[in-house]
N, C-alpha and C positions, 0 to 999 in steps of 0.2 A: 596752235594746234588744239582742236576741240577734244573733249573727253571721248566722243565716239571715234574720232580719228586715232586717238591713242590706243583705244581698245582694239580697233582693227589692225593697227600696226603690231600690237602685242600678239594678237592671234596669228598674224602672218609670220612673225618670227617663230612662234611655236610650231607651226606646220612646216616651215623651212627646216628648223632644227630636227623635227621628227623625221623628215624625209632623209636628211643627211645621216642621221643616226641609224636608220633602217638600212640604208645603203652600206654603211660600215658593217652592220650585223650580218647581212646576207653575204657580203664578200668574205668575211672571216669564217663564217659557218661553212660556206660552200667550198672554198678553195683550200682551207687548212684542216677542217675537221672531217668532212664527208669523204674525201679520197682515202683517208686512213681508217674509215669506218669507226670513228671515235664517237661514242655515245655521250649525250649531254642531257641535262634536265629540261623541264618545261615542255610545252607543246611542240616546240621546234625539235627538241630531242626525241619526244615520242614519235613524231612524224618521221624522223631519221631512222629510228628503230624499225618502224614499219617498212621503210624503204629498203633497209639492209636485208630484212627477212623476206620481203615479197616483191621488191622492185616497184611497188606502187608509188607514184610520184609524191615526194614529201610535201610539196606545195598544196596538193589536194587534201591530204590528211590534216595539214595545219589549218586549212580553211574550214573543213568540216567540223573539227573538234572545237575551234573557236566560235563557230556559229552556234554551237550548242551551249557555250558558256557565257555568251554575251548577256543573257538575261539576268545573270547574277549581279553584274555591275550596274544595271539600270537603277535599282532602288537604292543601293548603298552609295554608289559613287556619283550618280547624277548624269544628266544628259550631256553636259559639257565633256565630262571624262569619257562617256560612252561614244560620243561622236568621234573624238580623236582616236579612240580605241578601234572603232570600225575602220576609220581611215588607215590606221597603222596596219591592221590585219589585211586589208585589201592591198595596200602598197607592198607589204612584206610578202604576201602570197605571190604577187607579180614578180618581185625582185628575186625570190627564191627560185622560181621557175626560170626566170631570165638568166640568173647566174649558173644554174644547173645546165642550161642549154649552151651557155657561153664557155663553160669550163672545158679545158682540153681533155680529150680521151685518147686512149691507145688503140691499136688495131683490133683489140677484142671488145672495144666499147666501154672499158673501165676508165674511171676518172684518173687522170695523171696525178701522181703524187708530186706536188710542187717542190718539196724539199728533198725528194729522192727517197729511196728505200731505207728503212731502218731509222728514219727520223720522226717516228710517231710522236714521241713525247715533246720534241721541240715544236712540231707542228701544233700539238695540243696547246702548248703554252702561248704561242703566238695567236692562234685562233681564239682562245678563251679570253685573252687580254682585249682583243678586238670586240668580241661579243659582250663581254662584261662592261666595257666602257660604253658601248652602244646602248645597252639596257639602262645604264645610269643616266645617260643623256636623254633617253626617251622619257624617263620619269621626270627629269628636270624641266622638260618641255611640256609637262602636264599631260603626258600621254601614257600609253601602255601598248605592249605588243599582244595583249590578250592572254588567254590561257591562265597559267599559274600566276602571271602578273596581276590579273584581276583579283585572284584570291589574296595575294600578298598586299596589294594596295587597299583592299577592303579591310583586312585585319589591321594594317598599319594606321588606318584612319582613326581607329578607336583605341588602339593599344600601343604603348611605347615599345614595340618590337621592331627591330630593323627589318627592312625589306629582304636583305640577304639571309637573315636567320629563317624567315618564313620560307623563302625559296629553297633553302638547303633541305628542309624537311620534305617538300614536294618533290624535289629533284631526287632525293634519296629513294623514294618509292619508285619513280620512273626508271632510274638507272638500275635499281635492284631487280626489276622485272626481266632484265636481260638473262639472268641466270636460269630462267624457266623456259627459254626459247631454244629448242634443239638446233635450229638452223644456224646458230652462231658457233657450232662446233662442240668440242669436248668440254667437260666441266672445267678443265684447266684454262682453255681458251675463253670460256665465258667469264671465269673468275678474273682473268687478266683484263677483259673488256670492262668489267665492273670497276676494277681498281682504277683504270684510266678514266672511267666515267666520274668516279669520285674526285679525281684530280681536276677534271674540268669543272666540276661543281664548286670546289673550293676556290679555284683561281677566278672563275667567272663572278662568283658572289663577292669575293674580296674586292675585285675591281669595281663592282656595282656599289658596294658600301663606300669605297674610297672616293669615287666620283661624287656620290650623294653627300657624304660628310664634308668633303673638301669645299663644296659649294655652300654648305650651310655654316661653315666656320665663322664665328663672330669674334670681334675684338672690342676692347673698351679703350676710349681715349680720355685722358685728362689733359686739358689744354690750359696753360697759364700764360696770359698775355694782357698787356695794358689795353689792347684793342679788342677785347673779348666781345664787345657788342657787334663789331663789324664781322668778326669771324662767325659768331653764332647766326647772324643774319644771312651771311653767304651760304652757310651749310643748310640753314632752314629753307631758304628760297631756291637756290640752285639745285640742291640735292633732294629737296622735299623731305628733309630728315628732321626729326624732333631732337632737341637738345635740352639738357638740364643745367641750370646755373647754380653752382654751389657757393656758399660763403666761406672764404678761406682767411686764415690769419697767419702771416709770416712770422716765424719765431725770431729770426735774426733781425729783421727790419722792424717788426712790431706793427706792420701796416696791414690793414684789411684789404683783401683783393678777391676778385671773382674768379672762379674756376669752372670751365666748361666740361661737363661730363657727357660723353657721347658713346652710345652702343651702335655698332655698324657691322655690316658684312665684311669679311676679310678682303674681298675683291674690291671694296670701296675705299680701301686704305690709301691708295695712290692719289685718288681724286681729293680726299680729305687733306692729305699732306700738301698737295699742290695749292689748295685754297688757302691753307694756313700760311704757307710761305709767301704767297702773293701779297697777303695783307700784312703779316708781321714775321719777317725772316728770323727775328730774335726770340720768337715764342718758344716756351719750354713745353714740350709735348711728351707725355708718357703713353705708350701703347702696350696693352697686355692682352693675351688670349684669354678667353673665358670658356668654361666647359659647356655652357648652354645658355641661351637667351630665349625666354618664352614670353609671348604676348603679341600684340598687334605689330605686324611687319616682320615677325620672326617665327619661331616654331610654336605649335600649339601644345598646351599642357595635356598630355594624353594619360591621365590618371583617373581612376574611378573614385568617386566621392561616396562614402558609405551613407546609406539612407538612415535617417533617424527614425527609431521606432516610436510610434505614438504611444504615450502612456495611457493605458486603459484603466479606468477605475476598478478597484477590487471590491 
């Protein structure tokens, strides 16, 4: 397979992952949150607030607000990110409208509450787990649903602040705006709506960070084997992974030996163990979790380097 074919395959996987993630988001949002008039953050939440207050279709509001925000991501995030963002916005706009039309309604035209009356909080938990997971999967597929995601991704690109933390601040503003909309009832009813909204914010962003961090978890291997050359060669060629060979000295035997040191993603562990066992079933392997790995193939070091002041002659 050529490099171009690999790139096309990777892009195809990204778009397939994006589409499935957006399908999950639109389903959870429409069937579990909207029937109970639960507010959320982000542009999707803002569009839902407009829908609850005016009955203006949330898919239209979602599209119009995102169309105004797309220019922000062009310079900071680049065309590749922007193209996928446009794709995600168009697909999610369609899916939100499709799900709203497909959702069951009662004789008065109101959306049917899937879990029944009085199950607002349980519906909130289920819906936000779906939308939070979906947002995490969208980012893992190098995309964005637009709106506050563009702001979060832009800040996260240059600063070591989690996406969930940034989105919490934006969501706080959007959800808090419900208190100033008289159409949502009395002050007590609006306060209850905001409290529920904050619950959606916490659950959704917790799931987002969980999905993102789980995928980024890294492990360190120390491999002791007489057949270290074969193992290193297999890992380097079949997994296209770099390895480091350390010089070791056995205290009990007094013999010199080589030790393979390897940093890898946690989801690569099974493949690495399988390769080791196929070559040397008696190999001694130590696996440990690491807090963070930064550099080529892993995360980027997002810290600011202070500029040195030029000494000026006095």
